[in-house]
C-alpha positions in Angstrom: -18.2 24.7 -66.1 -19.5 27.6 -64.1 -20.2 25.3 -61.2 -16.7 23.9 -61.3 -15.2 27.4 -61.3 -17.4 28.4 -58.3 -16.3 25.3 -56.3 -12.6 26.0 -57.0 -13.0 29.6 -56.1 -14.7 28.6 -52.8 -11.9 26.2 -52.0 -9.2 28.8 -52.7 -11.0 31.3 -50.6 -11.2 28.9 -47.7 -7.5 28.1 -48.0 -6.7 31.8 -48.1 -8.7 32.4 -44.9 -7.0 29.4 -43.2 -3.6 30.7 -44.1 -4.4 34.2 -42.9 -5.7 32.9 -39.6 -2.6 30.7 -38.8 -0.3 33.5 -40.1 -1.6 36.2 -37.9 -2.5 34.0 -34.9 0.6 34.1 -32.5 2.3 30.7 -32.1 2.3 31.0 -28.3 -1.4 31.8 -28.4 -2.1 28.8 -30.5 0.0 26.6 -28.1 -2.1 27.9 -25.2 -5.3 27.1 -27.0 -4.0 23.6 -27.8 -2.9 23.2 -24.1 -6.3 24.1 -23.0 -7.9 21.6 -25.3 -5.6 18.9 -24.1 -6.3 19.8 -20.5 -10.0 19.8 -21.2 -9.9 16.3 -22.7 -7.3 14.7 -20.3 -7.4 16.6 -17.1 -3.7 17.1 -17.3 -1.6 20.3 -17.7 0.7 20.8 -20.6 4.0 22.7 -20.2 5.9 24.3 -23.1 9.4 24.9 -22.0 11.0 26.0 -25.4 10.3 27.7 -28.7 6.8 27.4 -30.2 6.3 27.9 -34.0 3.8 27.4 -36.7 3.8 24.4 -39.0 2.0 24.5 -42.3 3.5 21.4 -43.9 3.3 18.4 -43.6 1.1 19.1 -40.5 -1.0 22.1 -39.9 -0.4 23.2 -36.3 2.5 24.0 -34.1 5.9 22.6 -33.2 7.1 23.0 -29.7 10.3 22.2 -27.9 10.8 20.7 -24.4 7.1 19.8 -23.8 5.8 17.9 -20.7 2.4 16.4 -19.9 1.6 16.2 -16.2 1.2 12.9 -14.4 -1.8 11.7 -12.5 -2.1 13.2 -9.0 -1.4 9.8 -7.3 1.6 9.0 -9.6 4.2 11.4 -8.3 5.9 14.5 -9.6 7.5 13.0 -12.7 5.7 13.9 -15.9 3.8 11.3 -17.8 5.3 12.4 -21.1 8.3 14.5 -21.9 9.4 15.3 -25.5 12.3 17.2 -27.0 10.0 18.2 -29.8 6.2 17.8 -30.1 4.2 18.6 -33.2 0.5 19.3 -32.5 -1.8 19.0 -35.5 -5.1 20.9 -35.6 -8.3 20.6 -37.7 -8.3 23.4 -40.3 -12.1 23.7 -40.5 -12.4 24.1 -36.8 -9.5 26.6 -36.8 -11.3 28.7 -39.4 -14.4 28.8 -37.1 -12.1 30.0 -34.3 -11.9 26.6 -32.4 -8.9 24.5 -31.8 -9.4 20.7 -32.2 -6.3 18.6 -31.9 -6.1 15.8 -34.5 -2.5 14.7 -34.4 0.4 14.4 -31.9 3.9 13.6 -33.1 6.8 13.4 -30.5 10.5 13.1 -31.3 12.7 11.3 -28.7 9.9 11.3 -26.0 10.0 9.6 -22.6 7.0 7.8 -21.2 6.7 7.2 -17.5 4.0 4.6 -17.0 2.8 3.0 -13.8 -0.2 1.4 -12.1 -1.6 1.7 -8.6 -2.8 -1.0 -6.3 -6.3 -1.2 -7.9 -4.7 -1.7 -11.3 -5.5 1.8 -12.6 -2.8 3.2 -14.9 -1.6 6.8 -14.9 -2.4 6.9 -18.6 -6.1 6.7 -17.9 -7.3 10.3 -18.3 -10.0 12.2 -16.3 -11.6 14.8 -18.6 -12.6 18.1 -17.1 -16.4 18.4 -17.2 -18.0 21.6 -18.6 -21.6 22.9 -18.3 -23.7 20.1 -16.8 -21.4 17.8 -15.0 -23.4 14.7 -15.8 -22.3 11.4 -17.3 -23.9 12.5 -20.6 -21.7 15.6 -20.7 -18.6 13.6 -20.0 -19.5 11.2 -22.8 -20.0 14.1 -25.2 -16.6 15.5 -24.3 -15.0 12.1 -24.7 -16.6 11.8 -28.1 -15.2 15.2 -29.2 -11.7 14.2 -28.2 -10.4 13.6 -31.7 -6.6 13.0 -31.7 -6.8 11.1 -35.0 -3.1 10.2 -35.1 -0.4 9.8 -32.5 3.3 9.1 -33.5 6.2 8.6 -31.1 9.6 8.0 -32.6 12.7 6.8 -30.7 10.8 6.8 -27.4 12.1 5.5 -24.0 9.6 3.9 -21.7 9.6 3.1 -18.0 6.8 0.8 -16.8 6.3 0.2 -13.1 3.4 -2.2 -12.3 2.3 -1.9 -8.7 4.4 -4.2 -6.4 6.8 -5.2 -9.3 10.2 -4.0 -10.4 10.2 -1.3 -13.1 10.9 -2.3 -16.7 12.7 0.1 -18.9 12.7 -0.1 -22.7 14.4 2.2 -25.2 14.0 2.9 -28.9 10.2 2.4 -29.0 8.3 3.5 -32.1 4.5 4.0 -31.8 1.9 5.0 -34.4 -1.9 5.1 -33.6 -4.6 6.0 -36.1 -7.9 6.8 -34.3 -10.3 8.5 -36.7 -13.4 7.8 -34.6 -13.2 8.7 -30.9 -15.7 5.9 -30.0 -14.4 3.4 -32.6 -11.6 1.2 -33.5 -7.9 2.3 -33.5 -5.1 0.9 -35.6 -1.8 0.6 -33.8 1.7 -0.1 -34.8 4.3 -0.5 -32.1 7.9 -1.5 -32.4 9.9 -2.5 -29.2 13.5 -3.4 -29.0 14.0 -5.1 -25.6 17.3 -6.6 -26.7 18.1 -4.5 -29.7 16.2 -6.7 -32.2 12.8 -5.3 -33.2 9.6 -6.7 -31.8 6.6 -5.3 -33.8 3.0 -5.4 -32.9 0.4 -4.3 -35.4 -3.4 -4.5 -35.5 -6.8 -3.2 -34.4 -8.2 -2.4 -31.0 -11.9 -2.1 -30.8 -13.4 0.8 -28.7 -10.0 2.3 -28.2 -11.3 4.9 -25.7 -12.6 2.1 -23.4 -9.3 0.3 -23.9 -7.4 3.4 -22.7 -9.7 3.6 -19.7 -8.5 0.1 -18.6 -11.6 -1.9 -19.9 -11.4 -5.2 -21.7 -12.0 -4.8 -25.5 -11.7 -6.9 -28.6 -8.3 -7.0 -30.3 -6.8 -8.4 -33.4 -3.0 -8.2 -33.4 -0.1 -9.5 -35.5 3.3 -9.9 -33.7 6.6 -10.2 -35.5 9.9 -10.9 -33.7 13.2 -12.5 -34.8 11.6 -13.7 -38.0 8.7 -15.4 -36.3 5.1 -14.3 -36.6 2.0 -14.8 -34.4 -1.6 -13.7 -34.6 -3.8 -12.9 -31.6 -7.6 -12.6 -31.9 -9.6 -12.2 -28.7 -10.1 -9.8 -25.9 -7.4 -7.8 -24.0 -6.9 -4.8 -21.7 -4.1 -2.3 -21.3 -2.3 -4.3 -18.6 -1.5 -6.9 -21.3 -4.0 -9.5 -20.1 -5.4 -11.5 -23.1 -7.9 -14.3 -23.7 -8.4 -15.7 -27.2 -6.9 -17.7 -30.0 -3.2 -17.6 -30.8 -1.5 -19.0 -33.9 2.0 -18.6 -35.1 5.2 -19.9 -36.7 8.9 -19.3 -36.5 11.7 -20.6 -38.7 14.3 -19.8 -36.0 12.9 -20.2 -32.5 16.1 -19.2 -30.8 16.1 -15.8 -32.6 12.6 -15.2 -31.5 13.5 -16.0 -27.9 16.4 -13.5 -28.1 14.0 -10.8 -29.5 11.7 -11.5 -26.6 14.5 -10.9 -24.1 15.4 -14.6 -23.4 19.0 -15.7 -23.6 20.3 -17.4 -26.8 19.8 -21.2 -26.7 20.8 -23.7 -29.3 17.6 -25.8 -29.7 18.2 -29.3 -31.1 16.3 -30.2 -34.2 13.1 -32.0 -33.2 12.5 -29.9 -30.1 11.4 -26.8 -31.9 14.2 -25.2 -33.9 11.4 -24.5 -36.3 7.8 -24.3 -34.9 4.2 -23.8 -35.8 1.5 -23.7 -33.2 -2.1 -22.9 -32.4 -3.9 -22.7 -29.1 -6.6 -21.1 -27.0 -4.5 -18.8 -24.8 -5.0 -16.9 -21.6 -2.3 -14.5 -20.5 -2.1 -12.5 -17.3 0.1 -9.4 -16.6 2.4 -11.3 -14.3 3.7 -13.4 -17.2 1.5 -16.5 -16.8 0.4 -18.2 -20.0 -2.2 -20.9 -20.2 -2.6 -22.9 -23.4 -5.5 -25.2 -24.1 -6.5 -27.1 -27.3 -2.8 -26.8 -28.2 -1.3 -28.2 -31.4 2.3 -27.7 -32.1 4.7 -28.8 -34.9 8.3 -28.9 -33.5 10.4 -29.4 -36.6 9.3 -32.9 -37.8 7.4 -33.7 -34.7 3.7 -33.0 -33.9 2.2 -32.7 -30.4 -1.2 -32.0 -28.9 -2.4 -31.2 -25.4 -2.3 -28.4 -22.9 0.5 -26.3 -21.2 1.0 -23.7 -18.6 4.0 -21.4 -18.9 5.3 -18.7 -16.5 7.2 -16.3 -18.7 8.0 -14.1 -15.7 10.5 -16.7 -14.4 14.0 -17.2 -15.5 14.3 -19.9 -16.7 10.8 -20.5 -18.0 8.5 -22.5 -15.8 6.6 -25.1 -17.8 3.9 -27.6 -16.9 2.5 -29.6 -19.8 0.6 -32.7 -20.8 1.2 -33.7 -24.4 0.5 -36.6 -26.7 1.6 -37.4 -30.2 2.8 -39.9 -32.8 6.4 -41.1 -33.0 8.8 -38.4 -31.9 11.9 -38.1 -34.0 14.7 -36.9 -31.7 17.5 -38.4 -33.8 19.3 -35.0 -33.9 19.1 -34.5 -30.1 22.7 -35.6 -29.5 24.0 -34.7 -33.0 26.5 -32.3 -31.4 28.1 -35.2 -29.6 28.2 -37.4 -32.7 26.7 -40.9 -32.9 26.1 -42.7 -29.7 27.0 -46.0 -31.4 30.8 -46.7 -31.6 32.7 -47.5 -34.7 35.6 -49.9 -35.0 37.8 -47.1 -36.4 37.1 -44.3 -34.0 35.5 -45.7 -30.8 33.2 -43.5 -28.8 33.0 -39.9 -30.1 35.1 -37.3 -28.4 33.0 -34.4 -29.8 31.6 -32.2 -27.0 28.0 -32.8 -26.1 25.9 -29.6 -26.1 23.6 -29.9 -23.1 22.6 -26.3 -22.9 19.0 -27.3 -23.7 18.8 -28.5 -20.0 18.8 -24.8 -19.0 15.8 -23.8 -21.2 13.1 -24.3 -18.6 12.2 -25.8 -15.3 9.0 -27.8 -14.8 7.3 -31.0 -15.7 6.2 -32.4 -19.0 4.1 -35.6 -19.4 4.4 -37.3 -22.8 2.1 -40.1 -24.1 3.5 -41.0 -27.6 3.4 -43.9 -30.0 7.2 -44.0 -30.0 10.5 -42.2 -29.6 13.4 -42.3 -32.1 16.9 -41.1 -31.2 20.3 -41.6 -32.9 21.1 -44.4 -30.6 17.8 -46.2 -29.9 14.2 -46.6 -30.9 11.3 -46.9 -28.4 7.8 -48.1 -28.9 4.6 -46.7 -27.4 5.7 -44.8 -24.3 4.5 -42.9 -21.3 7.2 -40.6 -20.2 7.4 -37.9 -17.5 10.2 -35.3 -17.8 11.0 -33.2 -14.7 13.6 -30.4 -15.0 15.0 -28.3 -12.2 18.1 -26.1 -12.4 19.6 -27.9 -15.5 18.9 -31.4 -14.0 16.4 -33.5 -16.0 14.8 -36.7 -14.8 13.1 -38.9 -17.4 10.7 -41.4 -15.9 9.5 -44.4 -17.9 5.9 -45.3 -16.9 6.6 -47.7 -18.7 8.3 -47.6 -22.1 8.1 -50.3 -24.7 11.6 -50.9 -26.1 13.6 -53.6 -27.9 10.5 -55.9 -27.9 10.0 -55.6 -24.1 9.3 -53.0 -21.5 11.5 -50.7 -19.4 10.7 -49.0 -16.1 12.7 -46.6 -14.1 14.6 -43.3 -14.5 17.3 -41.7 -16.6 19.0 -38.6 -15.3 21.0 -35.9 -17.1 22.6 -33.2 -14.9 24.4 -30.2 -16.4 24.7 -28.1 -13.2 28.5 -28.5 -12.9 29.5 -30.3 -16.0 27.5 -33.1 -17.6 26.7 -36.3 -15.9 24.2 -39.1 -16.8 22.7 -41.8 -14.6 20.1 -44.4 -14.7 18.2 -46.9 -12.5 16.2 -49.2 -14.7 14.4 -52.5 -14.6 13.5 -54.4 -17.8 11.7 -57.4 -19.0 11.5 -59.4 -22.3 14.2 -57.2 -23.8 15.6 -58.6 -27.1 19.3 -58.5 -26.6 20.2 -58.5 -30.3 18.3 -55.2 -30.5 19.3 -53.6 -27.3 23.1 -54.4 -27.5 23.1 -53.6 -31.2 21.6 -50.1 -30.9 23.2 -49.1 -27.6 26.7 -50.7 -27.9 27.1 -51.8 -31.5 27.3 -55.5 -30.4 24.8 -57.9 -32.0 26.3 -61.3 -31.4 23.9 -62.3 -28.6 20.3 -63.2 -29.1 17.6 -63.8 -26.4 15.0 -62.3 -24.2 16.4 -60.7 -21.1 15.0 -59.4 -17.8 17.0 -57.7 -15.0 18.1 -54.4 -13.6 20.9 -51.9 -14.0 22.2 -48.8 -12.2 24.9 -46.6 -13.7 26.6 -43.2 -13.5 28.8 -41.5 -16.1 30.5 -38.2 -16.0 32.0 -36.2 -18.9 31.3 -33.8 -21.8 31.6 -36.4 -24.5 30.5 -39.9 -25.2 34.1 -41.1 -24.8 34.5 -39.5 -21.3 31.1 -40.7 -20.1 31.7 -44.3 -21.3 35.2 -44.4 -19.7 33.9 -43.1 -16.4 30.9 -45.5 -16.0 30.2 -47.0 -12.6 27.3 -49.1 -11.4 25.9 -52.6 -11.0 23.3 -54.9 -12.4 22.0 -58.4 -13.1 20.5 -60.2 -16.1 18.7 -63.4 -16.7 18.0 -64.8 -20.1 15.8 -67.6 -21.3 16.6 -69.6 -24.5 19.0 -67.9 -26.8 22.4 -68.2 -28.6 25.8 -66.6 -29.2 27.2 -66.2 -32.7 30.9 -66.3 -33.4 31.9 -69.3 -31.4 30.5 -72.8 -30.8 31.0 -74.3 -27.3 29.3 -77.5 -28.3 31.8 -78.0 -31.2 34.7 -77.4 -28.8 33.4 -80.1 -26.5 32.3 -82.4 -29.3 33.6 -81.8 -32.8 31.0 -84.1 -34.2 28.0 -82.3 -32.6 28.4 -78.5 -33.1 26.0 -75.9 -34.2 27.8 -74.3 -37.1 29.6 -71.5 -35.2 26.7 -70.8 -32.8 26.4 -71.5 -29.1 22.8 -72.4 -28.2 21.8 -72.1 -24.6 18.7 -73.0 -22.6 19.2 -70.3 -20.0 21.7 -67.8 -18.8 22.1 -65.6 -15.7 24.8 -63.3 -14.4 25.4 -60.3 -12.1 28.0 -57.6 -12.7 29.7 -54.5 -11.4 31.0 -51.5 -13.3 34.0 -49.3 -12.3 35.8 -46.7 -14.4 34.1 -47.9 -17.6 34.9 -51.6 -17.1 32.3 -54.2 -16.4 33.4 -57.2 -14.4 31.5 -60.5 -13.8 32.4 -63.6 -11.8 29.2 -65.7 -11.7 28.2 -66.2 -15.3 26.2 -69.4 -15.8 24.7 -70.8 -19.0 23.0 -74.1 -19.3 23.4 -75.9 -22.6 22.3 -79.3 -24.0 24.5 -81.9 -22.3 26.8 -79.3 -20.8 27.0 -76.1 -18.8 29.2 -73.0 -19.2 30.5 -70.8 -16.4 32.3 -67.6 -17.1 34.3 -64.8 -15.5 36.2 -61.8 -16.8 35.9 -58.2 -17.8 34.2 -56.1 -20.6 35.8 -52.7 -21.3 32.8 -50.5 -22.1 34.9 -47.4 -22.4 37.8 -49.1 -24.2 35.5 -51.3 -26.3 37.5 -54.5 -25.6 37.0 -57.6 -23.5 38.9 -60.4 -21.8 36.5 -63.1 -20.8 36.8 -66.8 -20.2 33.9 -69.3 -20.7 34.4 -72.7 -19.2 32.0 -75.3 -20.6 31.8 -78.6 -18.8 30.4 -81.7 -20.5 29.2 -85.1 -19.1 29.2 -84.0 -15.5 27.2 -85.8 -12.9 26.9 -86.5 -9.2 29.9 -88.8 -9.2 32.1 -87.1 -11.8 33.3 -83.5 -12.5 33.0 -84.0 -16.2 35.4 -82.6 -18.9 36.1 -78.9 -19.1 37.6 -76.9 -22.0 38.0 -73.2 -21.1 37.4 -70.7 -24.0 39.0 -67.3 -23.8 37.5 -64.3 -25.7 39.8 -61.3 -25.8 40.6 -58.2 -27.9 38.3 -55.7 -29.6 34.5 -55.9 -29.5 34.5 -55.8 -33.2 37.2 -58.4 -34.0 37.7 -60.5 -30.8 40.1 -63.5 -30.7 38.3 -66.7 -29.6 40.4 -69.8 -28.7 40.6 -72.5 -26.1 42.6 -71.6 -22.9 45.0 -74.5 -22.8 46.8 -73.2 -19.8 43.7 -73.7 -17.7 43.1 -77.0 -19.3 46.7 -78.5 -18.9 47.7 -77.0 -15.6 45.3 -79.1 -13.5 46.5 -82.2 -15.4 50.1 -81.3 -14.7 49.4 -80.7 -11.0 47.6 -84.0 -10.9 50.5 -85.9 -12.6 53.0 -84.2 -10.2 51.0 -85.3 -7.2 50.9 -88.9 -8.5 54.6 -88.9 -9.1 55.2 -87.6 -5.6 53.0 -90.3 -4.1 54.8 -93.1 -6.1 58.1 -91.9 -4.7 56.7 -91.9 -1.2 55.4 -95.4 -1.6 58.8 -96.7 -2.9 60.7 -95.0 0.0 58.3 -96.5 2.5 58.9 -99.9 1.0 62.7 -99.5 1.0 62.9 -97.9 4.4 60.4 -100.2 6.0 58.5 -97.3 7.6 55.5 -95.2 6.4 56.7 -92.0 4.7 54.0 -89.3 4.2 55.8 -86.1 4.9 59.3 -84.7 4.5 59.8 -85.0 8.3 58.9 -88.7 8.1 61.5 -89.1 5.4 64.2 -87.3 7.3 63.6 -89.5 10.4 63.5 -92.7 8.4 66.8 -91.8 6.6 68.5 -90.9 9.9 67.3 -94.1 11.5 68.5 -96.2 8.5 71.9 -94.5 8.6 72.3 -95.2 12.4 71.2 -98.8 12.0 73.6 -99.4 9.1 76.5 -97.7 11.0 75.9 -99.9 14.1 75.7 -103.0 12.0 79.0 -102.3 10.2 80.7 -101.3 13.5 79.8 -104.6 15.2 80.9 -106.5 12.2 84.2 -104.7 12.3 84.7 -105.6 16.0 83.9 -109.3 15.3 80.7 -109.2 17.3 77.4 -110.7 16.5 
């Protein structure tokens, strides 16, 4: 008990002495002592331009108004730091011994003026004033005694001017640093608001003194922005350079991009609306980010590979080589509705959101096991995507699709309104799959090869399909149509149950204003051939096409033809023989035969050949003259 009382008495006595010292020591004098200590440790002058007063609680020290900390000699006249109010905390034990050791700095509404010179040195790197023996050991000893254990900046504004680059200004910055060991690790907590939304960085920096001097040190930092989180473990320096492992996740990538100072972008599901990632990362102060051993989960899709990103460019510059399983991009054109038409509504008139084309410029190589969209499904694919100024070119190198392969390019251009184009060649494409998924038409079966070029303009599927122009050709081996039976039309006893089976088919076509026209369709069938011509309304989803099958034709005979006209909607076409084309030639032939019979009879009656109307007129005139002469002679009684 006595020991306890003695300890308490000693503590109370110490407290009383400390209170007496800070009570009778003038505030201005204490400020001068603190200023000398700061100058000794930093080599910079401190200016107190306002009132200076004691503070006993919550910080033992002084509070000063309108304080400025001088800049480096090479950095110009503007102060490194100005603060409307600065609280300087001192160590009570040292104060009792008559020394002033600063342990805490708290600034309210400060302004930091940071810059670097050509060799990369920052104006925040201090040069302590040596005392006694001006050796490196003395300098190290002074640095070790520099014990600002806590720094707090609230509502700060910051101007950062890297040498040769435009200055960056940020407001509403909060900073808290705990640095209990001058040669040890510091705990930092920084909140930036580049666009109003908070971006918070918390963690540990090893050998903080060396870090402040511009050296590379170990770091472990957690970053939070827009609801996303990331973890950085590696080595970094004060310029922002980093090399190490990065992991992170975000439920709303667009919100994270806004918090980082990028513009708001509606990211389609499947391209990273929600993201998880991990990579070995290297970042340089000019905004270049290199990612290796990259794994990323973009919504339901997983990718692996490497990427280089230039965050200093607007838009982002991206170069990447990625691989993965089947990519599900079925929501990519969800804003524009389904790409497949319906009989009730036709092509969708909903606007297509193509803002994703402005997210980045660069080139991405993809090697995936498949790609699934709302309108088509691709097999194993090698794809290169190049984007420049909202114009994307997707190159197929090749792509397996619809049972065959496709090579060529697809282009989407959103520079001045949306347009889409393509230049493709294909082989062994199953038409029942391709036409069914792309156009909602599944009545033709067969393996096709050929080429197509097209261009469409508009901000909806309806506008694009009604504006299509282009050309192409197709050749198909054995296959069949469903819905009508040309063989049955030609031979009711030998049909195929409502299906037209062909041995081969070929055609070329042109497209203008959403309408496909064809004049050279030729299909070869058993014992007959079928020619065709007409139009297919891609935009209107209708058609008016005539097939003309010909049976029993040979070298000496034209055979029998029965045209079949297909017209109306894609989804419920009317199919019937075109009797006008069947009967008209017969009528013309009968008319010609009748005319010839009349000519033959007239020739017989008139006694002269009659082939033309002129021959007929001459013959009639001559017949009238002869008959008149004959009758006149008879009247006169002459022979």
